[in-house]
DSSP file (Angstrom, degrees, kcal/mol; ACC not computed):
  #  RESIDUE AA STRUCTURE BP1 BP2  ACC     N-H-->O    O-->H-N    N-H-->O    O-->H-N    TCO  KAPPA ALPHA  PHI   PSI    X-CA   Y-CA   Z-CA
    1    1 A M              0   0    0      0, 0.0     3,-0.1     0, 0.0   116,-0.1   0.000 360.0 360.0 360.0 133.1    0.0    0.0    0.0
    2    2 A V        -     0   0    0    114,-0.2   118,-0.1     1,-0.1   114,-0.0  -0.500 360.0 -79.5 -83.4 155.7    1.3    3.4   -0.9
    3    3 A P    >   -     0   0    0      0, 0.0     3,-0.7     0, 0.0    -1,-0.1  -0.290  35.2-148.9 -56.3 135.3    1.2    6.3    1.5
    4    4 A T  T 3  S+     0   0    0      1,-0.2   112,-0.3    -3,-0.1   113,-0.1   0.582  88.3  67.6 -85.3  -9.8   -2.3    7.8    1.6
    5    5 A D  T 3  S+     0   0    0    110,-0.1    12,-0.3   111,-0.1     2,-0.2   0.351  92.9  74.2 -91.6   7.6   -1.1   11.4    2.4
    6    6 A L    <   -     0   0    0     -3,-0.7   110,-0.3    10,-0.1     2,-0.3  -0.700  69.7-135.9-114.1 165.7    0.5   11.9   -1.0
    7    7 A R  E     -A   15   0A   0      8,-2.1     8,-2.1    -2,-0.2     2,-0.3  -0.875  24.6-152.4-116.6 157.9   -0.7   12.4   -4.6
    8    8 A Y  E     -AB  14 114A   0    106,-2.4   106,-3.0    -2,-0.3     2,-0.2  -0.899   9.8-138.3-134.8 153.6    0.8   10.6   -7.6
    9    9 A T    >   -     0   0    0      4,-2.2     3,-1.4    -2,-0.3   104,-0.1  -0.683  32.1-115.6-102.1 164.6    1.4   10.9  -11.3
   10   10 A K  T 3  S+     0   0    0      1,-0.3    -1,-0.1    -2,-0.2   103,-0.0   0.640 117.8  62.9 -70.6 -13.8    0.9    8.2  -13.9
   11   11 A D  T 3  S-     0   0    0      2,-0.1    -1,-0.3    57,-0.1    57,-0.1   0.296 122.9-105.2 -93.2   7.5    4.7    8.4  -14.4
   12   12 A H  S <  S+     0   0    0     -3,-1.4    15,-2.6     1,-0.3     2,-0.3   0.761  74.1 135.3  77.0  29.1    5.3    7.3  -10.7
   13   13 A E  E     - C   0  26A   0     13,-0.2    -4,-2.2    17,-0.1     2,-0.3  -0.769  38.4-151.9 -96.2 154.4    6.2   10.6   -9.1
   14   14 A W  E     -AC   8  25A   0     11,-2.7    11,-1.7    -2,-0.3     2,-0.4  -0.874   6.0-160.9-121.1 159.1    4.7   11.6   -5.7
   15   15 A V  E     -AC   7  24A   0     -8,-2.1    -8,-2.1    -2,-0.3     2,-0.5  -0.997   6.1-163.4-141.1 136.4    4.1   14.9   -4.2
   16   16 A R  E     - C   0  23A   0      7,-2.5     7,-2.7    -2,-0.4     2,-0.5  -0.982  15.8-157.8-116.8 118.9    3.5   15.9   -0.6
   17   17 A V  E     + C   0  22A   0     -2,-0.5     2,-0.4   -12,-0.3     5,-0.2  -0.861  17.7 171.3-104.4 127.8    1.9   19.4   -0.2
   18   18 A K  E >   - C   0  21A   0      3,-2.8     3,-2.0    -2,-0.5     2,-0.4  -0.930  68.6 -50.8-132.3 108.6    2.2   21.3    3.1
   19   19 A G  T 3  S-     0   0    0     -2,-0.4     0, 0.0     1,-0.3     0, 0.0  -0.506 122.6 -20.0  65.0-122.3    1.0   24.9    2.8
   20   20 A K  T 3  S+     0   0    0     -2,-0.4    84,-2.9    -3,-0.1     2,-0.4   0.242 120.0  93.8-102.2  11.9    2.6   26.4   -0.3
   21   21 A E  E <   -CD  18 103A   0     -3,-2.0    -3,-2.8    82,-0.2     2,-0.5  -0.891  53.4-166.9-110.1 135.6    5.5   23.9   -0.4
   22   22 A A  E     -CD  17 102A   0     80,-2.5    80,-3.3    -2,-0.4     2,-0.4  -0.980   5.9-157.5-121.6 121.5    5.4   20.7   -2.5
   23   23 A T  E     -CD  16 101A   0     -7,-2.7    -7,-2.5    -2,-0.5     2,-0.4  -0.843  16.6-163.4 -98.4 135.9    8.0   18.0   -1.9
   24   24 A V  E     +CD  15 100A   0     76,-2.9    75,-3.3    -2,-0.4    76,-1.3  -0.918  21.6 137.7-125.9 142.9    8.5   15.7   -4.9
   25   25 A G  E     -C   14   0A   0    -11,-1.7   -11,-2.7    -2,-0.4     2,-0.3  -0.896  48.9 -85.8-157.6-171.6   10.1   12.2   -5.4
   26   26 A I  E     -C   13   0A   0     71,-0.4   -13,-0.2   -13,-0.3   -14,-0.1  -0.805  47.4-104.0-107.3 156.1    9.6    9.0   -7.2
   27   27 A T     >  -     0   0    0    -15,-2.6     4,-2.6    -2,-0.3     5,-0.2  -0.225  23.7-113.2 -75.8 162.5    7.5    6.1   -5.8
   28   28 A E  H  > S+     0   0    0      1,-0.2     4,-2.5     2,-0.2     5,-0.2   0.878 119.6  56.1 -59.4 -38.4    8.7    2.9   -4.2
   29   29 A Y  H  > S+     0   0    0      2,-0.2     4,-2.2     1,-0.2    -1,-0.2   0.940 108.6  45.9 -59.8 -48.0    7.2    1.1   -7.2
   30   30 A A  H  > S+     0   0    0    -18,-0.2     4,-2.2     1,-0.2    -2,-0.2   0.925 112.4  50.7 -62.0 -45.0    9.3    3.2   -9.6
   31   31 A A  H  X S+     0   0    0     -4,-2.6     4,-1.6     1,-0.2    -1,-0.2   0.894 111.2  48.2 -61.1 -40.2   12.4    2.8   -7.6
   32   32 A S  H  < S+     0   0    0     -4,-2.5    -1,-0.2     1,-0.2    -2,-0.2   0.870 110.9  50.8 -69.6 -35.3   12.0   -1.0   -7.5
   33   33 A Q  H  < S+     0   0    0     -4,-2.2    -2,-0.2     1,-0.2    -1,-0.2   0.857 111.7  48.3 -67.8 -35.3   11.3   -1.1  -11.2
   34   34 A L  H  < S-     0   0    0     -4,-2.2    28,-0.8     1,-0.2    29,-0.3   0.815  99.5-150.9 -73.9 -30.4   14.5    0.9  -11.9
   35   35 A G     <  +     0   0    0     -4,-1.6     2,-0.4    -5,-0.2    -1,-0.2  -0.576  58.2   6.9  87.5-158.6   16.7   -1.2   -9.7
   36   36 A D  S    S-     0   0    0     -2,-0.2    25,-1.7     1,-0.1     2,-0.4  -0.418  75.2-140.6 -65.8 116.2   19.8    0.2   -7.9
   37   37 A I  E     +G   60   0B   0     -2,-0.4    23,-0.3    23,-0.2    53,-0.1  -0.651  27.2 171.3 -82.4 129.1   19.8    3.9   -8.5
   38   38 A V  E     +     0   0B   0     21,-2.7     2,-0.3    -2,-0.4    22,-0.2   0.548  61.2  20.9-115.0 -13.5   23.4    5.2   -9.0
   39   39 A F  E     -G   59   0B   0     20,-1.7    20,-3.3    47,-0.1     2,-0.4  -0.972  52.0-167.0-159.7 140.4   22.8    8.9  -10.1
   40   40 A V  E     -G   58   0B   0     -2,-0.3     2,-0.6    18,-0.2    18,-0.2  -0.993   8.1-160.1-131.4 125.9   20.2   11.6   -9.8
   41   41 A E  E     -G   57   0B   0     16,-3.3    16,-1.9    -2,-0.4    14,-0.1  -0.929  18.0-175.7-105.9 121.4   20.3   14.8  -11.8
   42   42 A L        -     0   0    0     -2,-0.6    14,-0.1    14,-0.2    36,-0.1  -0.791  24.9-103.4-117.8 158.1   18.2   17.6  -10.3
   43   43 A P        -     0   0    0      0, 0.0     2,-0.2     0, 0.0    -1,-0.1  -0.232  43.1 -91.6 -74.7 166.5   17.4   21.1  -11.5
   44   44 A D    >   -     0   0    0      1,-0.1     3,-1.8     2,-0.0    31,-0.2  -0.493  46.8 -97.2 -74.6 146.5   18.9   24.3  -10.2
   45   45 A V  T 3  S+     0   0    0      1,-0.2    31,-0.2    -2,-0.2    -1,-0.1  -0.418 112.4  32.8 -59.7 137.5   17.2   26.1   -7.3
   46   46 A G  T 3  S+     0   0    0     29,-2.8    -1,-0.2     1,-0.4     2,-0.1   0.125  84.4 132.9  98.8 -19.8   15.1   28.9   -8.7
   47   47 A R    <   -     0   0    0     -3,-1.8    28,-2.8    27,-0.1     2,-0.4  -0.409  55.3-128.9 -66.0 138.0   14.1   27.1  -11.9
   48   48 A S  E     -E   74   0A   0     26,-0.2     2,-0.4    -2,-0.1    26,-0.2  -0.759  22.8-158.7 -89.0 132.7   10.4   27.2  -12.8
   49   49 A L  E     -E   73   0A   0     24,-3.2    24,-2.1    -2,-0.4     2,-0.3  -0.904   6.9-142.2-113.4 140.5    8.9   23.9  -13.5
   50   50 A A    >   -     0   0    0     -2,-0.4     3,-2.2    22,-0.2    19,-0.4  -0.763  40.0 -88.5 -95.9 146.3    5.7   23.3  -15.5
   51   51 A Q  T 3  S+     0   0    0     -2,-0.3    21,-0.1     1,-0.3     3,-0.1  -0.304 111.7   4.5 -55.7 132.3    3.3   20.5  -14.4
   52   52 A F  T 3  S+     0   0    0     17,-4.1    -1,-0.3     1,-0.3     2,-0.2   0.446  99.5 130.0  71.1   5.2    4.2   17.2  -16.1
   53   53 A A    <   -     0   0    0     -3,-2.2    16,-2.5    16,-0.2    -1,-0.3  -0.605  68.5 -98.6 -85.7 150.1    7.3   18.7  -17.7
   54   54 A A  E     + H   0  68B   0     14,-0.2    14,-0.3    -2,-0.2    -4,-0.2  -0.426  44.0 168.6 -66.1 138.5   10.7   16.9  -17.3
   55   55 A F  E     -     0   0B   0     12,-2.7     2,-0.3     1,-0.3    13,-0.2   0.456  57.9 -17.7-129.7  -6.6   12.9   18.4  -14.6
   56   56 A G  E     - H   0  67B   0     11,-0.9    11,-2.6   -14,-0.1     2,-0.4  -0.960  61.4-102.2-176.2-170.4   15.7   15.9  -14.1
   57   57 A V  E     -GH  41  66B   0    -16,-1.9   -16,-3.3    -2,-0.3     2,-0.4  -0.991  11.9-158.2-139.3 142.6   17.0   12.4  -14.6
   58   58 A V  E     -GH  40  65B   0      7,-2.9     7,-2.9    -2,-0.4     2,-0.5  -0.992  15.0-161.9-120.0 131.8   17.4    9.3  -12.5
   59   59 A E  E     +GH  39  64B   0    -20,-3.3   -21,-2.7    -2,-0.4   -20,-1.7  -0.942  12.4 173.0-118.1 131.8   19.9    6.7  -13.6
   60   60 A S  E     -G   37   0B   0      3,-3.3   -23,-0.2    -2,-0.5   -25,-0.1  -0.685  51.5 -94.2-123.4 179.6   20.0    3.1  -12.4
   61   61 A V  S    S+     0   0    0    -25,-1.7   -26,-0.1    -2,-0.2   -24,-0.1   0.720 126.3  39.0 -66.4 -19.0   21.9    0.0  -13.3
   62   62 A K  S    S-     0   0    0    -28,-0.8     2,-0.3     1,-0.2    -1,-0.2   0.801 123.5 -11.4 -98.1 -36.1   19.1   -0.9  -15.6
   63   63 A A        -     0   0    0    -29,-0.3    -3,-3.3     2,-0.0     2,-0.5  -0.960  50.5-117.5-159.9 166.4   17.9    2.4  -17.2
   64   64 A V  E     -H   59   0B   0     -2,-0.3     2,-0.4    -5,-0.2    -5,-0.2  -0.989  37.8-175.8-115.2 128.3   18.0    6.2  -17.4
   65   65 A S  E     -H   58   0B   0     -7,-2.9    -7,-2.9    -2,-0.5     2,-0.1  -0.968  23.2-122.3-130.1 141.6   14.6    7.8  -16.8
   66   66 A D  E     -H   57   0B   0     -2,-0.4     2,-0.4    -9,-0.2    -9,-0.3  -0.455  22.9-134.1 -73.1 151.7   13.3   11.3  -16.9
   67   67 A L  E     -H   56   0B   0    -11,-2.6   -12,-2.7    -2,-0.1   -11,-0.9  -0.902  18.9-154.9-104.9 138.3   11.7   12.9  -13.8
   68   68 A F  E     -H   54   0B   0     -2,-0.4   -14,-0.2   -14,-0.3   -59,-0.1  -0.941  17.8-118.9-120.3 137.0    8.4   14.7  -14.3
   69   69 A A        -     0   0    0    -16,-2.5   -17,-4.1    -2,-0.4   -16,-0.2  -0.575  13.7-158.3 -73.8 122.6    7.0   17.5  -12.1
   70   70 A P  S    S+     0   0    0      0, 0.0     2,-0.3     0, 0.0    -1,-0.2   0.781  80.8  16.4 -71.0 -24.8    3.6   16.5  -10.7
   71   71 A V  S    S-     0   0    0    -21,-0.1     2,-0.2   -20,-0.1   -19,-0.1  -0.939  86.2-106.0-140.1 161.4    2.8   20.2  -10.1
   72   72 A S        +     0   0    0     -2,-0.3    33,-2.7    34,-0.2    34,-0.5  -0.533  57.6 109.0 -86.1 158.1    4.2   23.5  -11.4
   73   73 A G  E     -EF  49 104A   0    -24,-2.1   -24,-3.2    31,-0.2     2,-0.4  -0.891  64.7 -70.2 159.1 173.9    6.3   25.8   -9.3
   74   74 A A  E     -EF  48 103A   0     29,-1.3    29,-3.0    -2,-0.3     2,-0.5  -0.770  51.4-109.3 -93.9 137.3    9.7   27.3   -8.6
   75   75 A V  E     + F   0 102A   0    -28,-2.8   -29,-2.8    -2,-0.4    27,-0.3  -0.534  38.7 174.3 -68.1 116.4   12.4   25.0   -7.2
   76   76 A A  E     -     0   0A   0     25,-3.1     2,-0.3    -2,-0.5    26,-0.2   0.732  65.5  -4.1 -94.0 -28.6   13.0   26.1   -3.6
   77   77 A A  E     - F   0 101A   0     24,-1.7    24,-2.8   -33,-0.1    -1,-0.3  -0.982  56.9-149.7-160.9 152.3   15.4   23.3   -2.7
   78   78 A I  E     - F   0 100A   0     -2,-0.3     2,-1.5    22,-0.2    22,-0.2  -0.909  34.9-107.2-121.9 157.2   17.0   20.2   -4.0
   79   79 A N    >   -     0   0    0     20,-2.4     3,-1.7    -2,-0.3     4,-0.3  -0.655  36.0-179.3 -84.9  88.2   18.1   17.1   -2.0
   80   80 A D  G >  S+     0   0    0     -2,-1.5     3,-1.6     1,-0.3     4,-0.5   0.762  73.1  73.3 -59.7 -26.2   21.9   17.6   -2.2
   81   81 A A  G >> S+     0   0    0      1,-0.3     4,-1.7     2,-0.2     3,-0.7   0.754  82.4  70.1 -62.2 -23.6   22.4   14.4   -0.2
   82   82 A L  G <4 S+     0   0    0     -3,-1.7    -1,-0.3     1,-0.2   -42,-0.2   0.749  84.3  69.1 -67.9 -22.2   21.4   12.4   -3.3
   83   83 A A  G <4 S+     0   0    0     -3,-1.6    -1,-0.2    -4,-0.3    -2,-0.2   0.905 114.9  25.9 -61.0 -40.3   24.7   13.4   -5.0
   84   84 A G  T <4 S+     0   0    0     -3,-0.7    -2,-0.2    -4,-0.5    -1,-0.2   0.645 136.0  32.3 -96.0 -17.7   26.6   11.2   -2.5
   85   85 A S    ><  +     0   0    0     -4,-1.7     3,-2.1     1,-0.1     4,-0.2  -0.435  58.8 155.8-138.4  61.9   23.8    8.7   -1.6
   86   86 A P  T >   +     0   0    0      0, 0.0     3,-1.8     0, 0.0     4,-0.4   0.755  69.1  75.8 -62.3 -20.7   21.5    8.2   -4.6
   87   87 A E  T >> S+     0   0    0      1,-0.3     4,-2.3     2,-0.2     3,-0.9   0.652  72.9  82.2 -65.4 -13.6   20.6    4.8   -3.1
   88   88 A S  H <> S+     0   0    0     -3,-2.1     4,-2.7     1,-0.3     9,-0.4   0.805  82.2  63.3 -58.1 -28.7   18.4    6.7   -0.7
   89   89 A V  H <4 S+     0   0    0     -3,-1.8    -1,-0.3    -4,-0.2    -2,-0.2   0.868 109.2  39.7 -64.3 -35.5   15.8    6.8   -3.5
   90   90 A N  H <4 S+     0   0    0     -3,-0.9    -2,-0.2    -4,-0.4    -1,-0.2   0.905 121.8  40.1 -76.6 -43.8   15.7    3.0   -3.2
   91   91 A T  H  < S+     0   0    0     -4,-2.3    -2,-0.2     1,-0.2    -3,-0.2   0.794 136.0  10.6 -82.0 -28.7   15.8    2.6    0.5
   92   92 A D    ><> +     0   0    0     -4,-2.7     5,-2.8    -5,-0.2     3,-1.5  -0.424  67.1 163.8-148.5  64.9   13.6    5.5    1.6
   93   93 A P  T 3 5S+     0   0    0      0, 0.0   -67,-0.2     0, 0.0    -1,-0.1   0.768  81.2  43.5 -62.0 -27.2   11.7    6.9   -1.4
   94   94 A Y  T 3 5S+     0   0    0    -69,-0.1    -5,-0.1     4,-0.1   -67,-0.1   0.430 128.1  22.8 -97.8   0.7    9.1    8.8    0.6
   95   95 A G  T X 5S+     0   0    0     -3,-1.5     3,-1.7    -7,-0.2    -3,-0.1   0.349 132.5  10.1-125.6-102.2   11.6   10.2    3.2
   96   96 A A  T 3 5S+     0   0    0      1,-0.3    -7,-0.1    -8,-0.1    -8,-0.1   0.685 120.9  66.7 -62.5 -18.8   15.4   10.7    2.7
   97   97 A G  T 3 < +     0   0    0     -5,-2.8   -71,-0.4    -9,-0.4    -1,-0.3   0.289  69.3 130.8 -88.7  11.3   15.0   10.0   -1.1
   98   98 A W    <   -     0   0    0     -3,-1.7   -73,-0.2    -6,-0.2   -16,-0.1  -0.221  40.4-162.4 -58.6 158.1   12.9   13.1   -1.8
   99   99 A M        +     0   0    0    -75,-3.3   -20,-2.4     1,-0.4     2,-0.3   0.824  54.6   3.8-113.3 -54.8   14.2   15.1   -4.8
  100  100 A V  E     -DF  24  78A   0    -76,-1.3   -76,-2.9   -22,-0.2     2,-0.5  -0.956  49.1-145.2-136.5 154.9   13.0   18.6   -5.0
  101  101 A R  E     -DF  23  77A   0    -24,-2.8   -25,-3.1    -2,-0.3   -24,-1.7  -0.986  25.2-162.9-116.3 132.0   10.9   21.1   -3.0
  102  102 A L  E     -DF  22  75A   0    -80,-3.3   -80,-2.5    -2,-0.5     2,-0.9  -0.851  27.6-124.3-114.8 147.8    8.8   23.5   -5.0
  103  103 A E  E     -DF  21  74A   0    -29,-3.0   -29,-1.3    -2,-0.3   -82,-0.2  -0.851  52.7-112.5 -82.7 109.2    7.1   26.7   -4.1
  104  104 A L  E     - F   0  73A   0    -84,-2.9   -31,-0.2    -2,-0.9    -1,-0.0  -0.171  32.5-168.2 -55.9 125.6    3.6   25.6   -5.3
  105  105 A G  S    S+     0   0    0    -33,-2.7   -32,-0.2     1,-0.3    -1,-0.1   0.944  75.1   7.7 -79.9 -51.7    2.5   27.4   -8.4
  106  106 A D    >   -     0   0    0    -34,-0.5     3,-2.3     1,-0.1     4,-0.3  -0.876  58.3-162.1-138.5 101.2   -1.2   26.4   -8.7
  107  107 A P  G >  S+     0   0    0      0, 0.0     3,-1.4     0, 0.0     4,-0.3   0.754  88.3  70.5 -55.8 -25.1   -2.7   24.4   -5.8
  108  108 A A  G >  S+     0   0    0      1,-0.3     3,-1.2     2,-0.2     4,-0.3   0.743  82.0  73.7 -65.0 -21.9   -5.6   23.4   -8.1
  109  109 A E  G X  S+     0   0    0     -3,-2.3     3,-1.8     1,-0.3     4,-0.3   0.768  80.4  72.2 -63.6 -24.3   -3.2   21.1  -10.0
  110  110 A I  G X  S+     0   0    0     -3,-1.4     3,-1.7    -4,-0.3    -1,-0.3   0.860  88.3  62.4 -57.1 -35.2   -3.2   18.7   -7.1
  111  111 A D  G <  S+     0   0    0     -3,-1.2    -1,-0.3    -4,-0.3    -2,-0.2   0.665  94.6  61.7 -66.8 -15.9   -6.7   17.7   -8.1
  112  112 A E  G <  S+     0   0    0     -3,-1.8    -1,-0.3    -4,-0.3    -2,-0.2   0.534  92.9  85.4 -85.2  -6.9   -5.3   16.5  -11.4
  113  113 A L  S <  S-     0   0    0     -3,-1.7     2,-0.2    -4,-0.3  -104,-0.2  -0.485  85.4 -99.2 -96.3 164.8   -3.2   13.9   -9.7
  114  114 A L  B     -B    8   0A   0   -106,-3.0  -106,-2.4    -2,-0.2     2,-0.1  -0.555  29.0-137.4 -80.2 142.1   -4.0   10.3   -8.5
  115  115 A D     >  -     0   0    0     -2,-0.2     4,-2.5  -108,-0.2     5,-0.2  -0.378  39.6 -90.3 -84.5 177.7   -4.9    9.6   -4.9
  116  116 A A  H  > S+     0   0    0   -110,-0.3     4,-2.7  -112,-0.3  -114,-0.2   0.877 126.3  51.6 -60.4 -40.5   -3.4    6.5   -3.2
  117  117 A T  H  > S+     0   0    0      1,-0.2     4,-1.9     2,-0.2    -1,-0.2   0.928 112.7  44.8 -63.1 -45.7   -6.3    4.3   -4.1
  118  118 A A  H  > S+     0   0    0      2,-0.2     4,-2.0     1,-0.2    -2,-0.2   0.872 113.6  50.6 -67.5 -36.7   -6.1    5.3   -7.8
  119  119 A Y  H  X S+     0   0    0     -4,-2.5     4,-2.4     2,-0.2     5,-0.3   0.915 108.1  52.4 -68.0 -41.9   -2.3    4.9   -7.8
  120  120 A D  H  X S+     0   0    0     -4,-2.7     4,-2.1     1,-0.2    -2,-0.2   0.910 110.0  49.6 -56.9 -42.3   -2.6    1.4   -6.2
  121  121 A A  H  X S+     0   0    0     -4,-1.9     4,-1.7     2,-0.2    -1,-0.2   0.887 108.5  53.9 -64.2 -38.9   -5.0    0.5   -9.0
  122  122 A L  H  X S+     0   0    0     -4,-2.0     4,-0.6     1,-0.2    -2,-0.2   0.938 112.8  41.0 -61.0 -48.8   -2.6    1.8  -11.6
  123  123 A I  H  < S+     0   0    0     -4,-2.4     3,-0.4     1,-0.2    -1,-0.2   0.831 111.8  56.1 -73.7 -29.1    0.4   -0.3  -10.4
  124  124 A A  H  < S+     0   0    0     -4,-2.1    -1,-0.2    -5,-0.3    -2,-0.2   0.848 103.8  55.0 -66.1 -33.0   -1.9   -3.3   -9.9
  125  125 A A  H  <        0   0    0     -4,-1.7    -1,-0.2    -5,-0.2    -2,-0.2   0.688 360.0 360.0 -73.5 -18.0   -2.9   -3.1  -13.6
  126  126 A G     <        0   0    0     -4,-0.6    -3,-0.1    -3,-0.4    -2,-0.1   0.468 360.0 360.0  76.5 360.0    0.8   -3.2  -14.5
């Protein structure tokens, strides 16, 4: 079961919104499908992201995958710890493996994302 306090994209990113801040990462399902993550490329602080636009790259022993912003906003912080410990995305995708924090652009975009029940159905469908 995926965390119920998050929203999800069909591309397997998650977002946790607190006030005007949105924390973004990839789901445990995505991390397990990618395998051992060896590198994460994140955007510069201050960069504006559009909803569903690519904002970075995650590289594993199996594949290189784009990261997509679940919501629009300006990058307020990046998880610098991932440069030295990209495996955090595998071991703690909803905690230490977070990727970016955004200053939320449009709170209404959250309604376009999947809730936990819908995301569980998506991954169950394969």
